KEDRENSE-522547 format. One record per residue: residue number from 1; x, y, z of N, C-alpha, C, O in turn. Coordinates in nm, 3 decimals, always signed. Layout:
<recs>
{rec NUM, {X, Y, Z}, {X, Y, Z}, {X, Y, Z}, {X, Y, Z}}
...
</recs>
This chain:
<recs>
{rec 1, {+0.123, -0.109, +0.040}, {-0.004, -0.005, -0.032}, {+0.128, +0.073, +0.019}, {+0.235, +0.033, +0.064}}
{rec 2, {+0.038, +0.299, -0.028}, {+0.083, +0.375, +0.025}, {+0.026, +0.457, +0.057}, {-0.071, +0.509, +0.004}}
{rec 3, {+0.121, +0.500, +0.227}, {+0.213, +0.623, +0.290}, {+0.152, +0.774, +0.232}, {+0.193, +0.833, +0.132}}
{rec 4, {+0.043, +0.818, +0.326}, {+0.012, +0.923, +0.236}, {+0.023, +1.017, +0.325}, {+0.025, +0.964, +0.436}}
{rec 5, {+0.035, +1.205, +0.336}, {-0.025, +1.294, +0.438}, {-0.030, +1.411, +0.311}, {+0.001, +1.438, +0.195}}
{rec 6, {-0.080, +1.447, +0.406}, {-0.077, +1.641, +0.332}, {-0.005, +1.714, +0.481}, {+0.000, +1.700, +0.604}}
{rec 7, {+0.061, +1.831, +0.329}, {+0.162, +1.905, +0.297}, {+0.118, +2.044, +0.341}, {+0.089, +2.118, +0.246}}
{rec 8, {+0.108, +2.093, +0.455}, {+0.132, +2.266, +0.394}, {+0.210, +2.285, +0.345}, {+0.319, +2.266, +0.398}}
{rec 9, {+0.198, +2.349, +0.169}, {+0.354, +2.436, +0.101}, {+0.361, +2.552, +0.100}, {+0.427, +2.594, +0.005}}
{rec 10, {+0.319, +2.637, +0.173}, {+0.323, +2.783, +0.227}, {+0.236, +2.830, +0.339}, {+0.156, +2.763, +0.404}}
{rec 11, {+0.259, +2.928, +0.347}, {+0.242, +2.988, +0.563}, {+0.053, +2.971, +0.439}, {+0.011, +2.977, +0.323}}
{rec 12, {-0.004, +2.937, +0.633}, {-0.199, +2.936, +0.580}, {-0.226, +3.052, +0.601}, {-0.348, +3.061, +0.610}}
{rec 13, {-0.155, +3.191, +0.621}, {-0.180, +3.280, +0.636}, {-0.189, +3.359, +0.505}, {-0.222, +3.477, +0.516}}
{rec 14, {-0.168, +3.317, +0.402}, {-0.135, +3.315, +0.263}, {-0.299, +3.298, +0.209}, {-0.367, +3.374, +0.140}}
{rec 15, {-0.330, +3.170, +0.270}, {-0.421, +3.096, +0.180}, {-0.480, +2.952, +0.197}, {-0.450, +2.850, +0.134}}
{rec 16, {-0.577, +2.968, +0.304}, {-0.590, +2.892, +0.324}, {-0.634, +2.720, +0.232}, {-0.675, +2.608, +0.262}}
{rec 17, {-0.612, +2.758, +0.172}, {-0.594, +2.603, +0.098}, {-0.469, +2.549, +0.001}, {-0.460, +2.498, -0.111}}
{rec 18, {-0.380, +2.589, +0.106}, {-0.220, +2.479, +0.046}, {-0.219, +2.420, +0.075}, {-0.123, +2.429, +0.150}}
{rec 19, {-0.291, +2.255, +0.095}, {-0.231, +2.097, +0.102}, {-0.228, +2.083, +0.006}, {-0.289, +2.122, -0.094}}
{rec 20, {-0.102, +1.981, +0.047}, {-0.140, +1.897, -0.076}, {-0.104, +1.800, -0.079}, {-0.059, +1.766, +0.031}}
{rec 21, {-0.093, +1.693, -0.185}, {-0.140, +1.500, -0.094}, {-0.088, +1.477, -0.087}, {-0.076, +1.429, -0.200}}
{rec 22, {+0.043, +1.440, -0.013}, {+0.161, +1.376, -0.116}, {+0.182, +1.129, -0.065}, {+0.191, +1.071, +0.043}}
{rec 23, {+0.182, +1.113, -0.107}, {+0.179, +0.987, -0.166}, {+0.189, +0.877, -0.142}, {+0.076, +0.837, -0.113}}
{rec 24, {+0.288, +0.767, -0.132}, {+0.487, +0.680, -0.114}, {+0.479, +0.611, -0.093}, {+0.438, +0.573, +0.017}}
{rec 25, {+0.519, +0.535, -0.200}, {+0.547, +0.290, -0.127}, {+0.617, +0.349, -0.041}, {+0.564, +0.341, +0.070}}
{rec 26, {+0.727, +0.413, -0.041}, {+0.862, +0.389, +0.051}, {+0.807, +0.489, +0.183}, {+0.708, +0.562, +0.182}}
{rec 27, {+0.902, +0.466, +0.291}, {+0.847, +0.542, +0.488}, {+0.807, +0.701, +0.427}, {+0.867, +0.735, +0.324}}
{rec 28, {+0.688, +0.816, +0.501}, {+0.728, +0.929, +0.421}, {+0.763, +0.996, +0.513}, {+0.725, +1.113, +0.504}}
{rec 29, {+0.858, +0.953, +0.657}, {+0.955, +1.001, +0.705}, {+1.110, +1.038, +0.570}, {+1.191, +1.131, +0.571}}
{rec 30, {+1.098, +0.949, +0.497}, {+1.182, +0.983, +0.344}, {+1.191, +1.064, +0.246}, {+1.278, +1.129, +0.188}}
{rec 31, {+1.033, +1.038, +0.239}, {+1.041, +1.067, +0.116}, {+0.983, +1.294, +0.161}, {+0.976, +1.359, +0.057}}
{rec 32, {+0.963, +1.348, +0.243}, {+0.917, +1.449, +0.315}, {+1.101, +1.541, +0.355}, {+1.150, +1.654, +0.357}}
{rec 33, {+1.138, +1.404, +0.376}, {+1.235, +1.478, +0.446}, {+1.359, +1.473, +0.281}, {+1.446, +1.428, +0.355}}
{rec 34, {+1.383, +1.475, +0.232}, {+1.383, +1.432, -0.013}, {+1.329, +1.670, -0.033}, {+1.394, +1.768, -0.071}}
{rec 35, {+1.202, +1.652, +0.013}, {+1.103, +1.769, -0.005}, {+1.138, +1.854, +0.146}, {+1.083, +1.963, +0.133}}
{rec 36, {+1.172, +1.851, +0.215}, {+1.243, +1.984, +0.234}, {+1.387, +1.986, +0.212}, {+1.447, +2.087, +0.248}}
{rec 37, {+1.454, +1.884, +0.156}, {+1.638, +1.912, +0.134}, {+1.609, +2.009, +0.008}, {+1.688, +2.104, +0.013}}
{rec 38, {+1.512, +2.019, -0.116}, {+1.445, +2.120, -0.194}, {+1.480, +2.221, -0.218}, {+1.565, +2.262, -0.297}}
{rec 39, {+1.358, +2.310, -0.090}, {+1.299, +2.406, -0.037}, {+1.379, +2.541, -0.052}, {+1.350, +2.648, -0.106}}
{rec 40, {+1.545, +2.476, +0.051}, {+1.642, +2.533, +0.042}, {+1.717, +2.587, -0.053}, {+1.821, +2.645, -0.023}}
</recs>
């Protein structure tokens, strides 16, 4: 199966509709850590 999570894209004060659904077959901690590195 897939693991999934809702992740905020930016500050919710800018827009309340800022969530993205992330789904992955690998553990989400690994996937989300990779996304955090790309945002620097």
